[in-house]
C-alpha positions in Angstrom: 0.0 0.0 0.0 3.0 2.3 -0.4 1.9 5.6 -1.9 2.9 6.4 -5.5 3.3 10.2 -5.5 2.0 10.3 -9.1 -1.2 8.4 -8.4 -3.9 9.5 -6.1 -4.5 6.8 -3.4 -8.3 6.7 -3.7 -8.8 3.8 -1.3 -6.9 5.7 1.4 -9.1 8.8 0.8 -12.2 6.7 1.3 -10.8 5.3 4.6 -9.8 8.8 5.7 -13.2 10.3 5.0 -14.7 7.5 7.2 -12.2 8.3 10.0 -13.3 12.0 9.8 -17.0 11.0 9.9 -16.7 8.5 12.7 -14.3 10.5 14.8 -11.8 7.7 15.4 -9.7 5.0 13.7 -11.4 2.4 15.8 -15.0 3.3 14.8 -13.9 3.8 11.2 -12.5 0.2 11.2 -15.8 -1.1 12.6 -17.8 0.9 9.9 -15.6 -0.4 7.1 -15.6 -4.0 8.4 -11.8 -4.2 8.7 -9.1 -4.1 11.3 -7.8 -1.0 13.1 -4.3 -1.7 11.9 -5.5 -1.8 8.2 -7.2 1.6 8.7 -4.0 3.0 10.3 -1.9 1.8 7.3 -4.3 3.5 4.8 -4.1 6.7 6.9 -0.3 6.5 6.8 -0.3 6.1 3.0 -2.5 9.3 2.6 -0.3 11.3 5.0 2.8 10.2 3.1 1.1 11.3 -0.2 0.4 14.7 1.2 3.6 15.0 3.2 1.8 16.3 6.2 -0.3 14.9 9.1 -4.1 14.6 8.7 -4.7 13.3 12.2 -3.0 14.3 15.4 -3.0 12.8 18.9 -4.5 14.8 21.8 -3.9 12.7 24.8 -5.9 9.5 24.3 -8.0 11.1 21.6 -7.3 11.7 17.9 -8.4 14.8 16.1 -8.2 16.1 12.5 -5.5 18.7 11.8 -6.6 21.9 10.2 -5.3 20.5 6.9 -7.1 17.2 7.5 -10.4 19.0 8.3 -10.1 21.1 5.1 -9.5 18.0 2.9 -12.3 16.0 4.5 -14.8 18.8 4.1 -13.8 19.2 0.4 -13.9 15.6 -0.7 -16.6 14.0 1.4 -19.6 15.1 -0.7 -18.0 14.3 -4.2 -17.0 10.9 -2.8 -20.6 10.2 -1.8 -21.7 11.2 -5.3 -19.2 8.8 -6.8 -20.3 5.9 -4.6 -24.0 6.6 -5.1 -23.6 6.8 -8.9 -21.6 3.5 -9.0 -24.2 1.7 -6.9 -27.0 3.1 -9.1 -25.4 2.0 -12.3 -24.2 -1.4 -11.1 -25.4 -4.3 -13.2 -25.5 -7.4 -11.0 -25.6 -10.9 -12.4 -28.8 -12.3 -11.0 -29.8 -16.0 -11.1 -33.4 -14.7 -11.7 -32.7 -12.4 -14.7 -36.2 -12.9 -16.1 -37.9 -11.0 -13.2 -38.8 -7.4 -12.4 -40.2 -5.7 -9.3 -43.0 -3.2 -9.6 -43.5 -0.9 -6.6 -46.6 1.1 -6.4 -48.3 3.6 -4.0 -51.7 2.7 -5.8 -52.7 -0.4 -4.0 -56.3 -0.5 -5.4 -55.1 0.2 -8.9 -52.7 -2.7 -8.6 -55.3 -5.0 -7.1 -58.2 -4.3 -9.5 -56.5 -3.3 -12.7 -52.8 -4.0 -12.9 -52.4 -7.5 -11.5 -55.4 -9.0 -13.4 -53.6 -8.0 -16.6 -50.0 -9.1 -15.8 -50.3 -12.5 -17.4 -50.7 -10.7 -20.8 -47.4 -8.9 -20.3 -45.7 -12.0 -19.1 -46.8 -13.9 -22.2 -45.8 -11.0 -24.4 -42.3 -11.0 -22.9 -41.7 -14.7 -22.9 -42.5 -15.6 -19.3 -41.2 -12.6 -17.4 -42.1 -12.8 -13.7 -43.5 -9.6 -12.2 -43.3 -9.1 -8.5 -45.7 -6.4 -7.1 -45.2 -4.6 -3.8 -47.1 -1.6 -2.5 -45.9 1.2 -0.2 -47.1 4.7 0.5 -43.6 5.8 1.7 -41.3 7.7 -0.7 -38.8 5.3 -2.4 -35.1 5.6 -1.7 -32.1 4.6 -3.8 -31.4 1.6 -1.5 -34.9 0.1 -2.1 -35.1 -2.8 -4.4 -37.4 -2.2 -7.3 -37.3 -1.8 -11.1 -40.4 0.3 -11.7 -42.5 2.7 -9.6 -46.1 3.4 -10.5 -47.5 6.3 -8.5 -49.8 9.3 -8.4 -48.3 11.2 -5.5 -44.7 10.1 -5.0 -41.6 11.2 -6.9 -38.3 9.5 -7.8 -35.2 11.3 -6.7 -32.8 9.2 -8.8 -32.3 9.0 -12.6 -35.2 7.2 -14.3 -37.3 7.2 -17.5 -40.9 8.1 -16.9 -44.2 7.8 -18.7 -47.6 9.5 -18.2 -49.9 6.5 -18.0 -53.3 7.8 -16.9 -55.2 11.1 -16.2 -57.5 10.1 -13.4 -61.3 10.4 -13.8 -63.6 10.0 -10.9 -67.1 8.5 -11.0 -69.8 7.7 -8.5 -71.0 4.1 -8.4 -73.3 1.9 -6.4 -75.1 -1.5 -6.5 -77.4 -1.7 -9.6 -80.3 -2.8 -7.4 -80.1 0.5 -5.5 -79.0 3.1 -8.1 -80.0 1.8 -11.6 -82.3 4.3 -13.3 -81.5 7.0 -10.6 -80.1 10.4 -11.2 -77.4 12.3 -9.5 -79.8 13.5 -6.9 -79.5 10.2 -5.2 -76.3 11.4 -3.5 -78.4 13.5 -1.2 -80.1 10.5 0.3 -77.7 7.5 0.0 -74.5 7.5 2.1 -71.2 7.9 0.3 -68.3 5.8 1.6 -65.3 7.7 3.0 -61.9 6.5 1.8 -59.3 7.8 4.4 -56.2 7.2 2.2 -57.7 9.5 -0.5 -59.2 12.4 1.4 -58.9 14.5 -1.8 -61.4 12.6 -3.9 -64.7 13.5 -2.3 -64.1 17.3 -2.0 -62.8 17.3 -5.6 -65.8 15.4 -6.9 -68.3 17.5 -4.9 -66.9 20.8 -6.3 -67.2 19.4 -9.8 -70.8 18.4 -9.2 -71.7 21.8 -7.6 -72.4 20.1 -4.3 -71.1 20.7 -0.8 -70.5 18.4 2.2 -73.8 19.6 3.6 -75.6 18.1 0.6 -74.5 14.5 1.3 -74.5 11.8 3.9 -71.1 10.4 4.8 -71.1 6.6 5.2 -68.7 4.1 6.6 -64.9 4.8 6.5 -62.4 2.5 4.8 -58.7 2.8 4.5 -58.5 2.0 0.8 -60.8 1.7 -2.2 -60.2 -2.0 -2.5 -61.7 -2.5 0.9 -64.7 -0.3 0.0 -65.5 -2.1 -3.3 -67.2 -5.1 -1.7 -69.3 -2.7 0.4 -70.4 -0.7 -2.6 -71.2 -3.9 -4.5 -73.3 -5.4 -1.7 -74.5 -2.5 0.4 -77.0 0.4 0.1 -74.2 3.0 -0.3 -72.3 5.0 -2.9 -68.6 5.1 -3.7 -66.8 7.9 -5.5 -63.6 6.3 -6.9 -61.2 6.5 -9.8 -63.0 5.1 -12.8 -60.1 2.9 -13.9 -60.6 0.7 -10.8 -64.3 0.3 -11.1 -64.8 0.2 -14.9 -64.5 -3.6 -15.2 -67.0 -4.1 -12.4 -69.4 -1.6 -14.1 -69.1 -3.5 -17.4 -69.7 -6.8 -15.6 -72.8 -5.4 -14.0 -71.6 -5.7 -10.4 -71.7 -1.9 -10.1 -73.6 0.9 -11.8 -72.2 4.3 -12.6 -74.6 7.2 -12.0 -75.1 9.2 -15.1 -73.4 12.7 -15.1 -71.1 11.7 -12.2 -67.8 11.5 -14.2 -65.2 14.3 -13.7 -61.4 14.6 -14.0 -59.6 14.7 -10.6 -56.5 16.5 -11.9 -54.3 13.6 -10.7 -51.9 11.9 -13.1 -50.5 8.4 -12.7 -46.9 7.9 -13.8 -44.6 5.0 -14.3 -40.8 5.3 -13.6 -38.2 2.8 -14.8 -35.1 3.4 -12.6 -31.7 3.5 -14.3 -30.2 1.1 -11.7 -32.6 -1.7 -12.7 -30.8 -5.0 -13.5 -33.4 -5.5 -16.2 -33.7 -2.0 -17.6 -34.9 -3.0 -21.0 -37.7 -5.2 -19.6 -38.6 -2.4 -17.1 -38.9 0.1 -19.9 -41.0 -2.4 -21.9 -43.3 -2.8 -18.9 -43.8 0.9 -18.6 -44.7 1.2 -22.3 -47.1 -1.8 -21.9 -48.9 -0.4 -18.9 -49.2 3.0 -20.7 -50.9 1.3 -23.6 -53.1 -0.7 -21.2 -54.2 2.5 -19.4 -54.8 4.3 -22.7 -57.1 1.5 -23.8 -59.0 1.7 -20.5 -59.4 5.5 -20.9 -60.9 5.0 -24.4 -63.4 2.4 -23.0 -64.3 4.8 -20.1 -65.0 7.6 -22.5 -67.2 5.5 -24.8 
């Protein structure tokens, strides 16, 4: 590990930045998963390269010299950027190469629309396996996923993105209760309250020129997929994204009240992250889901 004065000792710099962050050689060794003597040798290499001390002893403690503090402050952030970029662009050899992970914050969209159609994508792509996970939390660069489908989250890392659906809201209910009825039924029949989407009902009411005083609030549910069985079987209404109820309406399980459709102003997007191990398959999936949503939007408008 002797320093070549014509070549920058990058490994030693990484070790030194860890020493500066952890405040001691011992803690730096623990963080790096190596021995204290190994960290000390790297420190000696870097000090030899600079021709000056970076760390000095103060009794039993070690502190950065003024030169060491200046160097650590200067290189720490660029080094983080290099490490982050390398991890993001890493292409690992996986035993399961024919597999992608779709993460979504739209659990009902995944349940009622996306997952029932996944077999078609798998067949189109020669048997690709699609794992689906749902989370309402913002994704981080350390989370394992190839694609994010979302309405309200953003991706902070490099990714290709597609606009896949402009959300339309519609009021539905069981055919036995609402078939043949007009929009005035919302004044007498309870409307289910979806706590994960508190924006939907106020947006829809404004579009219908109604206020909260004009309606009866019904039972509360966390998500639309929990409320769908209640709307199908109960004497109640549900205002929901049309894309998640359109198949049920076409099948006759739900009935859409005439004149109750309105845009919500929300847009669904699909992101294929650059660090995906299957970036081409991930991009193909995003293009496929965009086509699927476009077809659904055409059927909704018909």
